[in-house]
C-alpha positions, 0 to 999 in steps of 0.5 A: 733291682727287678722284683719277681711276680708272685705267680713265679714263686708259686710255680717254683714252689710247685716244681720243688714239691714235685722234685722232692717227690722224685728225689726221695723216691730215688734216695729211698732205694738202690740206684746207679751212679754214673760219671759224666765226661767231667768225672762228676756223678749223675743219678736217676734223680738228677736226670728225672728232676731236670726233665720234669722241670723243663717239661713243666716250664715248657708248658707253663712258661713257654717264653722263658729260657731254662739253664740246667746242669744236665741239659744246658741252656734252652730258649732265648727267654723273652724279657731276659727271663731264665729259669736256672736249675740244679736238680740235685745240688750235692749229688756226691752226698746223695749217692753216699746216703748223706742227707745234705742235698737239695734241688735249687730253682732260681729265676733270673731276669736280665741275668739278675736272680730275682727268686730262689728256692733250695729244697732239701727234703731229706733234711726237712728244710726248704729255703726260699726268697724273692727280691723285696720279700725277705728270706724264709726257712719252712715258712719262717723268716730268717736273717743272718747273724750279727757277728762282727769279729773274725775271731768270733766267726764260724767259717764254712767251706768245702774243705781244705783240699779245695784250696790247696794249690789255689791263690787262696790257700795261704789266706784260707789257712790263716783265716781258718786258724783265727776264726772261732770254728770251721766246718766243712759244710759244702754245697748249698747248705753252708750258704743257707747256714749263713742265711739263717744266722747259724754260720757267719761265712761260707767260701767256695773256690769254684761254682757254676751259675746253677750252683749259686743263682738260687742261693744268692737271692736267699742269702741277700734277702736274709741280709747277707752278702754274696760275691766272688772271693775278691769282692767282684760280681758272681760269675759262672765257674768263679769263686763264691763268698757268702757272709753276714755282710758285716764280715765281708769287706774284711774277709775279701781283703784277707783273701786278697792279701 
């Protein structure tokens, strides 16, 4: 597995610092919310942050490609290097004044994410990881839980509604009835709760690459496992299941039942 250069993580931290400043400035005042053609919301913060990151990367990593939620893919990426950006993950929360949102920045080499940052300034939380160097929250090491039983698990998801009408509706309801607790922590945060050992599993039916690339590195470097619900490799627009690792095989089997 490819490791990242330390300078890449330093650059990602700098980009996250600047993104935090923009996001908090917008979040602290009135702003307009617009609808994209797919009906998802976009704000001034989304557009300004992605534009800033693209501009900085063009100056500081001109050979690298960039894939972002708002501007798509630009560049060919020498050596297979692509920066993957979600300027505001949780835009609906951001627009509603709910603090659970973050800027997600990842670097992928040959389509394998090798570093990731999830910066959530309204929560006062920054998660980061690089391959082979562990995962951290605000500079402190984090690790997944050691929960080994479904009956003892805290399961997070985007909510029951997202499973209605999918092949996973019945399995999800059965698992939700069996676990110790369920909580609807959508977007990046549910996966980060798994990474830091506060939750045991997080499941979502559909995510784009920019939604999961940074999170995958953090969850896996914290000792967890992230795949599609069926256990396959993550794909753009596919499902995502993060667990503490110990529960992963059983959950993929149960969702496939």
